[in-house]
LUMNUBA-8358 format. One line per 10 residues: number of its first residue (from 1); for each residue x, y, z of C-alpha. Coordinates in Angstrom, 2 decimals, always signed. Each point is the difference from the previous one (the first is absolute). Last residue first. Example, Ala and Ser with C-alpha at 12.3 -4.5 7.8 and 13.67 -1.06 7.14 Angstrom:
LUMNUBA-8358
2) +13.67 -1.06 +7.14  -1.37 -3.44 +0.66
END
This chain:
LUMNUBA-8358
452) -9.00 +8.98 +50.32  -2.21 +1.50 -2.74  -3.06 -2.05 +0.89  -0.55 -1.77 -3.31  -1.56 -3.30 +0.93  +1.21 -3.37 +1.18  -0.68 +0.61 +3.67  -3.28 -1.86 -0.14  -0.07 -2.50 -2.84  -1.14 +1.31 -3.39
442) +1.37 -2.95 -1.94  +3.41 -1.67 +0.31  -0.82 -2.03 -3.11  -0.82 +3.19 -1.92  +3.13 +1.69 +1.33  +2.35 -2.76 -1.16  -1.78 -0.57 -3.32  +0.24 +3.72 -0.85  +3.65 +0.05 +1.09  +0.92 -2.95 -2.24
432) -1.99 +1.45 -2.93  +1.78 +3.33 +0.40  +3.47 -1.58 +0.19  -0.64 -2.11 -3.11  -1.31 +3.01 -1.92  +2.96 +2.15 +1.04  +2.44 -2.71 -1.14  -1.78 -0.26 -3.35  +0.05 +3.79 -0.36  +3.76 -0.01 +0.53
422) +0.57 -2.79 -2.53  -2.31 +1.54 -2.60  +1.49 +3.46 +0.52  +3.51 -1.33 -0.61  -1.02 -1.94 -3.11  -1.69 +3.11 -1.41  +3.00 +2.14 +0.95  +2.33 -2.27 -1.97  -2.40 -0.22 -2.96  -0.27 +3.81 -0.14
412) +3.78 +0.38 -0.04  +0.40 -2.73 -2.62  -2.63 +1.62 -2.25  +2.05 +3.20 +0.02  -1.04 +3.37 +1.42  +1.01 +3.00 -2.13  -3.21 +0.57 -1.99  -2.40 -0.26 +2.97  -3.42 -1.23 -1.21  -2.85 +2.38 -0.80
402) -0.01 -0.30 -3.79  -0.74 -3.74 +0.00  -2.99 +0.62 +2.28  -1.55 +2.37 -2.53  -0.62 +3.62 +0.96  -3.02 +2.28 -0.34  -3.07 -1.89 -1.22  -0.19 -1.98 +3.24  +2.98 +0.57 +2.24  +2.10 -3.21 +0.01
392) -1.64 -0.89 -3.29  +0.49 -3.27 -1.94  -1.84 -1.05 +2.13  -3.01 +1.20 +2.01  -1.42 -3.54 +0.37  +3.21 -1.06 +1.75  -0.49 +2.62 +2.72  -3.70 -0.37 +0.80  -0.14 -3.77 -0.63  +3.05 -0.56 +2.21
382) -1.52 +2.17 +2.76  -3.26 -1.95 -0.11  +2.01 -3.22 -0.02  +1.74 +0.94 +3.21  -3.01 +1.42 +1.82  -2.22 -2.99 -0.88  +2.63 -2.53 +1.05  +0.66 +1.85 +3.26  -3.78 +0.25 +0.54  -0.33 -3.81 -0.41
372) +2.98 -1.18 +2.09  -1.74 +0.35 +3.38  -2.58 -2.38 -1.51  +2.17 -2.92 +1.13  -0.89 +0.70 +3.64  -3.60 +0.72 -1.06  -0.28 -3.51 -1.45  +0.90 -1.45 +3.41  -2.71 +2.12 +1.63  -2.53 -1.20 -2.58
362) +0.86 -3.64 +0.65  -0.22 +0.50 +3.78  -3.58 +1.27 -0.14  -0.87 -0.22 +3.69  +2.03 +3.10 +0.82  -1.89 +2.09 -2.56  -3.54 -1.07 +0.95  -1.30 +3.01 +1.93  -2.80 +0.52 -2.55  +1.11 +3.58 -0.75
352) +3.63 -1.16 -0.01  -0.79 -2.76 -2.50  -1.87 +2.44 -2.25  +2.91 +2.45 +0.09  +2.43 -2.82 -0.72  -1.94 -1.13 -3.06  +0.07 +3.57 -1.31  +3.74 +0.24 +0.65  +0.66 -3.26 -1.84  -2.14 +1.05 -2.99
342) +1.53 +3.49 -0.25  +3.55 -1.34 +0.26  -0.68 -2.68 -2.62  -1.16 +2.72 -2.41  +3.14 +2.05 +0.66  +2.26 -2.97 -0.72  -1.79 -0.62 -3.30  +0.07 +3.69 -0.96  +3.75 +0.26 +0.60  +0.71 -3.31 -1.76
332) -2.12 +1.16 -2.93  +1.77 +3.36 -0.34  +3.42 -1.61 +0.26  -1.06 -2.49 -2.70  -0.75 +2.65 -2.63  +2.89 +2.36 +0.82  +2.59 -2.79 -0.01  -1.40 -1.58 -3.19  -0.17 +3.35 -1.78  +3.51 +1.33 +0.52
322) -0.82 +3.59 -1.07  -1.05 +1.04 -3.55  +1.57 +3.32 -1.02  +2.22 -1.41 -2.77  +1.83 +2.82 -1.73  -0.24 +2.84 -2.53  -1.04 +3.45 +1.27  -1.99 +1.29 +2.96  -3.36 +1.00 -1.50  -0.17 -2.05 -3.22
312) +1.73 -2.93 +1.67  -2.37 +0.31 +2.96  -3.06 -0.18 -2.28  +1.39 -3.05 -1.83  +0.72 -1.69 +3.34  -3.56 +0.81 +1.12  -1.41 -1.85 -3.01  +2.13 -3.07 +0.67  -0.63 +0.13 +3.76  -3.78 -0.05 -0.27
302) -2.46 +2.80 +0.74  -3.06 -0.76 +2.16  -3.51 +0.42 -1.48  -2.97 +0.85 +2.19  -3.20 -1.83 +0.82  -1.64 -1.46 +3.09  +1.03 +3.04 +2.04  +2.12 +0.64 +3.06  +2.63 +1.37 -2.47  +3.14 -2.12 +0.23
292) -1.11 -2.88 +2.21  -3.46 -0.14 -1.61  +1.54 +0.09 -3.48  +2.42 -2.72 +1.12  -2.89 -2.23 +1.13  -1.82 +0.09 -3.37  +0.52 -3.75 -0.61  +2.08 -1.92 +2.57  +3.05 -1.46 -1.73  +2.17 -3.13 -0.07
282) +2.73 +0.45 -2.60  +2.39 -2.07 -2.11  +2.71 +0.84 -2.55  +0.14 +3.64 +1.07  +1.54 +2.36 -2.54  +2.98 +2.24 -0.55  +1.93 -2.63 -1.99  +3.08 +0.62 +2.13  -1.98 +0.83 +3.17  -1.84 -3.37 -0.05
272) -2.49 -0.07 +2.88  -1.83 -3.11 +1.18  -3.04 +1.60 +1.62  -2.15 -0.32 +3.10  -2.78 +2.09 +1.53  -0.28 +2.42 -2.92  -2.69 +2.66 +0.44  -2.13 +0.52 -3.14  -0.60 +3.42 -1.61  -3.52 +0.71 -1.21
262) +0.34 +2.78 -2.59  +2.65 -1.94 -1.90  +3.50 -0.43 +1.24  +3.20 +1.70 -1.14  +2.78 -2.48 -0.73  +2.71 -1.57 +2.13  -1.88 -0.20 +3.31  +1.97 -2.08 +2.50  -2.22 +1.63 +2.65  +2.84 +1.47 +2.08
252) +1.65 +0.96 -3.30  -3.07 +1.97 -1.13  -0.18 +1.83 +3.34  +3.71 +0.81 -0.11  -0.37 +1.29 -3.59  -2.96 +2.18 +1.05  +2.16 +1.95 +2.47  -1.84 +3.17 +1.06  -3.50 -0.42 -1.46  -0.68 -3.75 +0.20
242) +2.27 -0.05 +3.04  -2.54 +2.17 +1.86  -2.58 -2.78 -0.27  +2.46 -2.51 +1.42  +0.75 +2.35 +2.89  -3.71 +0.32 +0.79  -0.24 -3.80 +0.22  +3.06 -0.03 +2.26  -1.77 +2.44 +2.31  -2.86 -2.48 +0.45
232) +2.28 -3.06 +0.24  +2.19 +1.64 +2.65  -3.16 +1.15 +1.81  -1.30 -3.58 +0.23  +3.33 -1.21 +1.39  +0.15 +2.88 +2.52  -3.50 -0.61 +1.38  +0.51 -3.77 +0.30  +3.50 +0.16 +1.47  -0.98 +2.76 +2.46
222) -2.77 -2.23 +1.35  +2.33 -3.03 +0.06  +2.69 +1.91 +1.89  -2.25 +1.20 +2.83  -1.41 -3.49 +0.62  +3.41 -1.68 -0.30  +1.59 +2.33 +2.54  -3.05 -0.47 +2.25  +0.62 -3.78 -0.04  +3.79 +0.37 +0.16
212) +0.30 +1.70 +3.38  -2.56 -1.83 +2.18  +0.72 -3.13 -2.06  +3.49 -0.15 +1.45  +0.90 -3.35 -1.61  -2.67 -2.45 -1.17  +2.37 -1.47 -2.62  -2.49 +0.73 -2.78  -0.52 +3.40 +1.65  +3.72 +0.83 -0.24
202) +0.17 -0.74 -3.74  -3.29 +1.86 -0.56  +1.48 +3.06 +1.74  +3.01 -0.26 -2.32  -2.29 -0.13 -3.04  -2.33 +2.77 +1.18  +2.89 +2.35 +0.74  +1.67 -0.60 -3.37  -3.37 +0.15 -1.75  -0.74 +3.36 +1.66
192) +3.42 +1.50 -0.70  -0.23 -0.94 -3.68  -3.63 +1.15 -0.30  +0.95 +3.37 +1.51  +2.88 +0.22 -2.49  -2.30 -0.77 -2.93  -2.37 +2.69 +1.27  +2.93 +2.42 +0.04  +1.30 -1.09 -3.43  -3.37 +0.37 -1.73
182) -0.69 +3.23 +1.88  +3.26 +1.49 -1.37  -0.10 -1.32 -3.56  -3.42 +1.48 -0.88  +0.71 +3.40 +1.51  +3.47 -0.01 -1.52  -1.23 -0.73 -3.54  -2.54 +2.82 +0.30  +2.89 +2.39 +0.63  -0.79 +2.48 +2.77
172) +3.34 -0.19 +1.80  +2.06 +0.15 -3.19  -2.07 +2.96 -1.22  +0.69 +1.78 +3.32  +3.72 -0.17 -0.75  -0.58 +2.07 -3.15  +2.90 +0.98 -2.26  +2.49 -2.77 +0.72  +2.82 -0.24 -2.54  +0.51 -2.88 -2.41
162) +3.31 +0.08 -1.87  +1.44 +1.10 -3.35  +0.27 +3.69 +0.80  -3.66 +0.12 +1.00  -2.57 -2.78 -0.24  -3.03 +1.04 +2.04  -1.47 -1.35 +3.23  -3.16 -0.43 +2.09  -1.13 -3.30 -1.54  +1.57 -3.32 -1.04
152) -2.43 -2.97 +0.05  +1.59 -3.30 +1.03  +3.40 +1.39 +1.01  -1.71 +2.94 +1.72  -2.18 -2.49 +1.85  +3.18 -1.62 +1.35  +1.21 +3.28 +1.52  -3.38 +0.74 +1.59  -0.06 -3.65 +1.07  +3.15 +0.53 +2.06
142) -1.49 +3.14 +1.53  -3.32 -1.64 +0.92  +1.66 -3.16 +1.33  +2.10 +2.09 +2.38  -3.19 +1.82 +1.02  -1.57 -3.32 +1.00  +3.09 -1.03 +1.99  -0.04 +3.37 +1.78  -3.71 -0.21 +0.84  +0.51 -3.42 +1.58
132) +2.99 +1.32 +1.96  -2.15 +2.96 +1.07  -2.65 -2.46 +1.20  +2.71 -1.77 +2.00  +1.08 +3.29 +1.64  -3.56 +1.09 +0.82  -0.41 -3.09 +2.18  +3.01 +1.03 +2.09  -1.51 +3.45 +0.48  -3.27 -1.68 +0.96
122) +1.67 -2.31 +2.49  +2.08 +2.76 +1.64  +3.60 -0.96 -0.54  +2.27 -2.34 +1.97  -2.03 -3.22 +0.28  +0.78 -0.76 -3.67  +1.93 +2.91 -1.52  +3.06 -1.79 -1.30  -1.57 -1.69 -3.00  -2.62 +2.70 -0.64
112) +2.48 +2.90 +0.14  +2.39 -1.90 -2.27  -2.83 -0.60 -2.47  -0.76 +3.71 +0.28  +3.44 +0.93 -1.28  +0.18 -2.64 -2.74  -3.49 +0.80 -1.35  +0.68 +3.73 -0.17  +3.52 -0.33 -1.36  -1.31 -2.24 -2.77
102) -2.88 +2.35 -0.83  +1.87 +3.32 -0.01  +3.55 -0.11 -1.36  -0.14 -3.38 -1.76  -3.46 +0.35 -1.53  +0.59 +3.67 -0.88  +3.19 -0.96 -1.86  -1.75 -2.79 -1.89  -2.80 +2.39 -1.01  +2.53 +2.45 -1.48
92) +2.31 -2.53 -1.69  -2.42 -0.90 -2.81  -0.33 +3.55 -1.27  +3.59 +1.30 -0.04  +1.14 -3.61 -0.46  -1.70 -0.29 -3.40  +2.92 +0.08 -2.47  +3.02 -0.27 +2.30  -1.62 -2.71 +2.10  -0.89 -2.01 -3.12
82) +3.52 +0.50 -1.36  +1.37 -1.12 +3.40  -1.95 -3.26 +0.11  +2.44 -2.56 +1.40  +1.74 +2.16 +2.62  -2.17 +3.06 +0.55  -3.37 -1.70 -0.09  +1.51 -3.06 +1.66  +0.79 +1.93 +3.18  -3.72 +0.72 +0.44
72) -0.94 -3.66 +0.17  +2.98 -1.04 +2.11  -1.34 +1.76 +3.10  -3.27 -1.92 -0.23  +1.59 -3.33 +0.95  +1.32 +1.36 +3.31  -3.23 +1.84 +0.84  -2.19 -3.01 -0.79  +2.24 -2.24 +2.13  -0.51 +2.28 +3.00
62) -3.75 +0.39 -0.59  -0.50 -3.78 -0.12  +1.78 -0.55 +3.30  -1.84 +2.94 +1.57  -3.38 -1.24 -1.24  +0.63 -3.45 +1.48  +0.76 +1.57 +3.38  -3.05 +2.28 -0.25  -2.23 -3.02 -0.62  +0.91 -1.24 +3.49
52) -0.16 +3.44 +1.61  -3.38 +0.90 -1.48  -1.46 -3.37 +1.01  +1.40 +0.20 +3.53  -1.56 +3.46 +0.36  -3.25 -1.37 -1.39  +0.03 -2.75 +2.63  +0.56 +2.65 +2.69  -3.46 +1.50 -0.61  -0.01 +3.65 +1.12
42) -3.08 +0.56 -2.19  +1.07 +3.37 -1.46  +3.76 -0.53 -0.02  -0.08 -3.70 -0.89  -2.52 +0.51 -2.80  +2.25 +2.71 -1.48  +3.08 -2.24 +0.21  -1.91 -2.67 -1.90  -0.98 +2.49 -2.75  +3.59 +1.31 -0.17
32) +1.28 -3.58 -0.39  -2.41 -0.53 -2.90  +1.28 +3.17 -1.71  +3.61 -1.02 +0.63  -0.62 -3.36 -1.67  -1.38 +1.40 -3.24  +2.79 +2.50 -0.74  +2.78 -2.32 +1.15  -1.38 -2.96 -1.97  -0.38 +2.15 -3.12
22) +3.68 +1.06 +0.20  +1.60 -3.35 +0.83  -0.59 -2.08 -3.15  +0.51 +3.15 -2.07  +3.71 -0.01 +0.84  +0.42 -3.43 -1.61  -1.99 +1.01 -3.09  +2.11 +3.17 -0.23  +3.33 -1.83 +0.39  -0.92 -2.57 -2.66
12) -1.40 +2.52 -2.50  +2.84 +2.50 +0.40  +2.61 -2.71 -0.40  -1.79 -1.62 -2.92  -0.33 +3.35 -1.79  +3.66 +0.80 +0.58  +0.97 -3.47 -1.25  -2.08 +0.42 -3.16  +1.46 +3.46 -0.71  +3.60 -1.10 +0.73
2) -0.18 -2.89 -2.44  -1.14 -3.54 +0.72
END
């Protein structure tokens, strides 16, 4: 592989790895804040133990997320210097605000929360964890502001051969941002909720500390259901926006080579041949794509071949069709995982309402494995979003091949890629070991975060 391919692999691998921790941090801290709130206003010691137990797992996850996130921004300057030089004046602004404001905010108040147990006024201490939750949410907002610019550039002009910001407010009011942001936040809440529900299910199967893990499961399963449904709802709006903003990505996610008739079918399964630019086999639901795209029983959707001709006329000669198989199957894996999440959460809500959760051992065991579902959905959703935008690094503005660093060799990128993979592997092993250690230890008295 050449330097471009290796740089793309490095950024993809490190970003997917980092994105395993980010949604869990955002979702878990919100649930911890809810438990801490119940403790303060009901003075129920079980909720204090709950907040402290889940707080330990949050801290472990947060620490690894910070370490892995540092490398993301370094790569923009190291492997993608032409990209940074061309759009850095726009793209760098939100990243700077995220680091200087949101990250410092969440880090500071996380320290207050950790060391403030039994030292601060209860309500002041409670405010600190809610400020951590707000900080993590604002961090996501600023990062997604930067990413939304890559998907749909606004608020800038090309001057002196580079993009310069002309309207920061336009970045913050981008329609792309306000579809991406709630989608990611609800996905994060679902991630934290399934993580909490799965570990609680593990403890309930073993009949360990039910007074802590029963209410943990009950809170988590409610959040899991609401968040999973909202992810699907906002995702539907995102798909409709793609028809306007990035029609090629929408066509690729459907394996749609040629423009449909007035009643566009949704493809469940396809054997895709990118060389011949056709599908050799398809299983379709009639009219369903028109409903997905327009909320109507009719409406044509443009195909990749026709869009490629339009892009060539607008942007110049070239192949503007993204990796179709990756985009197509990533979308279906994401939707499949999300559908399972909704069904499992709904079943859990019914079981909780009927007080039958702890008697349904099979369901509890399934929920342990279901911890993986939101991670799968998040990962493949991100892959679909980024791969489906190719060959653009900033849609309509700069191609990925033009953003790579001209003076960095393939050998240098390969060396750092191997190094990151080894280090990240060690971090993953350490995190899993510590998670298992603290989960087995449980929420035993004296095992909390007291700041001693």
